ROLUMDREN-400150 format. One record per residue (C-alpha): x, y, z; residue in one letter; chain. Coordinates in steps of 0.05 Angstrom, whole numbers, plus 5000, padded with zeros to 4 digits. Layout:
BEGIN
<node east="X" north="Y" up="Z" resn="a" chain="A"/>
...
END
This chain:
BEGIN
<node east="5000" north="4996" up="4996" resn="m" chain="A"/>
<node east="5038" north="5063" up="4982" resn="p" chain="A"/>
<node east="5041" north="5125" up="5030" resn="s" chain="A"/>
<node east="4998" north="5177" up="5023" resn="s" chain="A"/>
<node east="5052" north="5230" up="5041" resn="e" chain="A"/>
<node east="5084" north="5269" up="4977" resn="p" chain="A"/>
<node east="5148" north="5238" up="4955" resn="k" chain="A"/>
<node east="5209" north="5263" up="4987" resn="g" chain="A"/>
<node east="5173" north="5279" up="5055" resn="s" chain="A"/>
<node east="5215" north="5272" up="5115" resn="e" chain="A"/>
<node east="5209" north="5291" up="5187" resn="t" chain="A"/>
<node east="5268" north="5297" up="5240" resn="n" chain="A"/>
<node east="5253" north="5271" up="5308" resn="i" chain="A"/>
<node east="5281" north="5262" up="5376" resn="h" chain="A"/>
<node east="5296" north="5184" up="5372" resn="a" chain="A"/>
<node east="5352" north="5137" up="5367" resn="t" chain="A"/>
<node east="5353" north="5080" up="5309" resn="c" chain="A"/>
<node east="5395" north="5016" up="5304" resn="v" chain="A"/>
<node east="5395" north="4963" up="5248" resn="a" chain="A"/>
<node east="5393" north="4887" up="5265" resn="l" chain="A"/>
<node east="5409" north="4856" up="5199" resn="g" chain="A"/>
<node east="5361" north="4891" up="5148" resn="a" chain="A"/>
<node east="5310" north="4911" up="5202" resn="r" chain="A"/>
<node east="5311" north="4974" up="5241" resn="g" chain="A"/>
<node east="5294" north="4983" up="5315" resn="v" chain="A"/>
<node east="5269" north="5054" up="5324" resn="l" chain="A"/>
<node east="5281" north="5082" up="5399" resn="l" chain="A"/>
<node east="5234" north="5127" up="5425" resn="l" chain="A"/>
<node east="5232" north="5170" up="5497" resn="g" chain="A"/>
<node east="5247" north="5225" up="5530" resn="p" chain="A"/>
<node east="5320" north="5263" up="5549" resn="s" chain="A"/>
<node east="5351" north="5208" up="5592" resn="g" chain="A"/>
<node east="5302" north="5145" up="5578" resn="a" chain="A"/>
<node east="5365" north="5109" up="5553" resn="g" chain="A"/>
<node east="5355" north="5113" up="5479" resn="k" chain="A"/>
<node east="5438" north="5115" up="5468" resn="s" chain="A"/>
<node east="5446" north="5063" up="5525" resn="d" chain="A"/>
<node east="5398" north="5012" up="5494" resn="v" chain="A"/>
<node east="5435" north="5024" up="5426" resn="a" chain="A"/>
<node east="5501" north="5009" up="5453" resn="l" chain="A"/>
<node east="5481" north="4946" up="5480" resn="r" chain="A"/>
<node east="5450" north="4930" up="5413" resn="l" chain="A"/>
<node east="5508" north="4947" up="5375" resn="i" chain="A"/>
<node east="5550" north="4913" up="5430" resn="d" chain="A"/>
<node east="5513" north="4854" up="5409" resn="g" chain="A"/>
<node east="5526" north="4859" up="5328" resn="g" chain="A"/>
<node east="5471" north="4921" up="5311" resn="a" chain="A"/>
<node east="5494" north="4974" up="5267" resn="k" chain="A"/>
<node east="5487" north="5042" up="5286" resn="l" chain="A"/>
<node east="5432" north="5084" up="5240" resn="v" chain="A"/>
<node east="5417" north="5151" up="5279" resn="a" chain="A"/>
<node east="5432" north="5179" up="5353" resn="d" chain="A"/>
<node east="5389" north="5230" up="5387" resn="d" chain="A"/>
<node east="5359" north="5256" up="5313" resn="r" chain="A"/>
<node east="5329" north="5211" up="5265" resn="t" chain="A"/>
<node east="5307" north="5229" up="5200" resn="i" chain="A"/>
<node east="5238" north="5188" up="5182" resn="l" chain="A"/>
<node east="5217" north="5172" up="5108" resn="f" chain="A"/>
<node east="5165" north="5130" up="5080" resn="a" chain="A"/>
<node east="5179" north="5084" up="5021" resn="a" chain="A"/>
<node east="5137" north="5040" up="4986" resn="r" chain="A"/>
<node east="5088" north="5040" up="5045" resn="g" chain="A"/>
<node east="5139" north="5028" up="5094" resn="t" chain="A"/>
<node east="5168" north="5067" up="5150" resn="l" chain="A"/>
<node east="5247" north="5085" up="5138" resn="h" chain="A"/>
<node east="5299" north="5121" up="5181" resn="a" chain="A"/>
<node east="5373" north="5146" up="5166" resn="k" chain="A"/>
<node east="5417" north="5201" up="5205" resn="a" chain="A"/>
<node east="5424" north="5272" up="5196" resn="p" chain="A"/>
<node east="5485" north="5286" up="5158" resn="p" chain="A"/>
<node east="5514" north="5321" up="5218" resn="t" chain="A"/>
<node east="5512" north="5272" up="5264" resn="i" chain="A"/>
<node east="5521" north="5214" up="5218" resn="a" chain="A"/>
<node east="5559" north="5154" up="5256" resn="g" chain="A"/>
<node east="5564" north="5196" up="5320" resn="l" chain="A"/>
<node east="5537" north="5161" up="5386" resn="l" chain="A"/>
<node east="5535" north="5199" up="5456" resn="e" chain="A"/>
<node east="5561" north="5148" up="5511" resn="i" chain="A"/>
<node east="5549" north="5177" up="5581" resn="r" chain="A"/>
<node east="5616" north="5179" up="5618" resn="g" chain="A"/>
<node east="5652" north="5165" up="5556" resn="v" chain="A"/>
<node east="5634" north="5223" up="5504" resn="g" chain="A"/>
<node east="5611" north="5230" up="5436" resn="i" chain="A"/>
<node east="5645" north="5166" up="5394" resn="v" chain="A"/>
<node east="5651" north="5151" up="5318" resn="k" chain="A"/>
<node east="5627" north="5089" up="5304" resn="l" chain="A"/>
<node east="5613" north="5048" up="5229" resn="p" chain="A"/>
<node east="5538" north="5067" up="5210" resn="v" chain="A"/>
<node east="5487" north="5037" up="5163" resn="r" chain="A"/>
<node east="5463" north="5094" up="5117" resn="a" chain="A"/>
<node east="5392" north="5079" up="5122" resn="r" chain="A"/>
<node east="5346" north="5023" up="5146" resn="v" chain="A"/>
<node east="5269" north="4999" up="5141" resn="k" chain="A"/>
<node east="5238" north="5005" up="5208" resn="i" chain="A"/>
<node east="5212" north="4939" up="5229" resn="a" chain="A"/>
<node east="5201" north="4955" up="5311" resn="l" chain="A"/>
<node east="5187" north="5017" up="5341" resn="v" chain="A"/>
<node east="5212" north="5015" up="5414" resn="v" chain="A"/>
<node east="5180" north="5069" up="5464" resn="r" chain="A"/>
<node east="5227" north="5075" up="5527" resn="l" chain="A"/>
<node east="5204" north="5094" up="5591" resn="g" chain="A"/>
<node east="5146" north="5053" up="5634" resn="r" chain="A"/>
<node east="5129" north="4987" up="5610" resn="e" chain="A"/>
<node east="5056" north="4970" up="5590" resn="n" chain="A"/>
<node east="5020" north="4909" up="5614" resn="a" chain="A"/>
<node east="5057" north="4839" up="5616" resn="r" chain="A"/>
<node east="5016" north="4818" up="5558" resn="l" chain="A"/>
<node east="5000" north="4874" up="5522" resn="p" chain="A"/>
<node east="4957" north="4880" up="5460" resn="e" chain="A"/>
<node east="4996" north="4896" up="5391" resn="p" chain="A"/>
<node east="5009" north="4974" up="5392" resn="q" chain="A"/>
<node east="5024" north="5011" up="5326" resn="f" chain="A"/>
<node east="5067" north="5069" up="5315" resn="y" chain="A"/>
<node east="5034" north="5106" up="5258" resn="r" chain="A"/>
<node east="5075" north="5164" up="5215" resn="a" chain="A"/>
<node east="5084" north="5189" up="5143" resn="l" chain="A"/>
<node east="5024" north="5147" up="5125" resn="g" chain="A"/>
<node east="5052" north="5081" up="5150" resn="t" chain="A"/>
<node east="5042" north="5041" up="5213" resn="q" chain="A"/>
<node east="5099" north="4998" up="5243" resn="t" chain="A"/>
<node east="5095" north="4954" up="5307" resn="p" chain="A"/>
<node east="5110" north="4986" up="5373" resn="q" chain="A"/>
<node east="5122" north="4955" up="5442" resn="i" chain="A"/>
<node east="5142" north="4997" up="5507" resn="a" chain="A"/>
<node east="5201" north="4980" up="5552" resn="l" chain="A"/>
<node east="5243" north="5002" up="5611" resn="d" chain="A"/>
<node east="5309" north="5014" up="5581" resn="g" chain="A"/>
<node east="5340" north="5001" up="5649" resn="r" chain="A"/>
<node east="5329" north="4930" up="5645" resn="f" chain="A"/>
<node east="5398" north="4883" up="5627" resn="a" chain="A"/>
<node east="5341" north="4840" up="5584" resn="s" chain="A"/>
<node east="5315" north="4899" up="5547" resn="t" chain="A"/>
<node east="5361" north="4890" up="5491" resn="p" chain="A"/>
<node east="5342" north="4813" up="5485" resn="a" chain="A"/>
<node east="5268" north="4833" up="5488" resn="r" chain="A"/>
<node east="5274" north="4880" up="5426" resn="i" chain="A"/>
<node east="5306" north="4815" up="5389" resn="r" chain="A"/>
<node east="5248" north="4770" up="5415" resn="a" chain="A"/>
<node east="5198" north="4831" up="5390" resn="a" chain="A"/>
<node east="5230" north="4835" up="5324" resn="l" chain="A"/>
<node east="5223" north="4757" up="5315" resn="a" chain="A"/>
<node east="5151" north="4769" up="5344" resn="f" chain="A"/>
<node east="5133" north="4825" up="5294" resn="a" chain="A"/>
<node east="5158" north="4790" up="5236" resn="q" chain="A"/>
<node east="5116" north="4727" up="5256" resn="a" chain="A"/>
<node east="5058" north="4774" up="5248" resn="g" chain="A"/>
<node east="5042" north="4789" up="5326" resn="f" chain="A"/>
<node east="5010" north="4714" up="5330" resn="r" chain="A"/>
<node east="4996" north="4683" up="5400" resn="d" chain="A"/>
<node east="5057" north="4647" up="5404" resn="t" chain="A"/>
<node east="5125" north="4650" up="5365" resn="f" chain="A"/>
<node east="5189" north="4612" up="5358" resn="h" chain="A"/>
<node east="5260" north="4649" up="5362" resn="l" chain="A"/>
<node east="5293" north="4599" up="5321" resn="h" chain="A"/>
END
């Protein structure tokens, strides 16, 4: 289904984005919610940085995509260390949106992030938990399976 937005429409939002293989994870939340920290933990597990702190969203072929603003491409803020340069993926199709902060119900109903005429699976997690990166990877598998009642991680 094509996006209803005009071609070339983009929006620059306060978010961090990483790529796990070909699948993008958009991390949302207020300042201090742990977006950069969760991104760092995912990168430590093999993800690639797309954008930190500011992310440009755009729609292509009816799906949401992300890239970094050119001025901050490849830069990640690591608290207590500084701003570091990392290998970067230029752009990625968003497969999952993670809203960091207070978690929803233990077994929440499927939620979706709507932007630029698209909708993407969305979950809410507390970024302070050590299991957050593993839960993001599990949610990616769950989202790819189409939010069935059960899924297999393999």
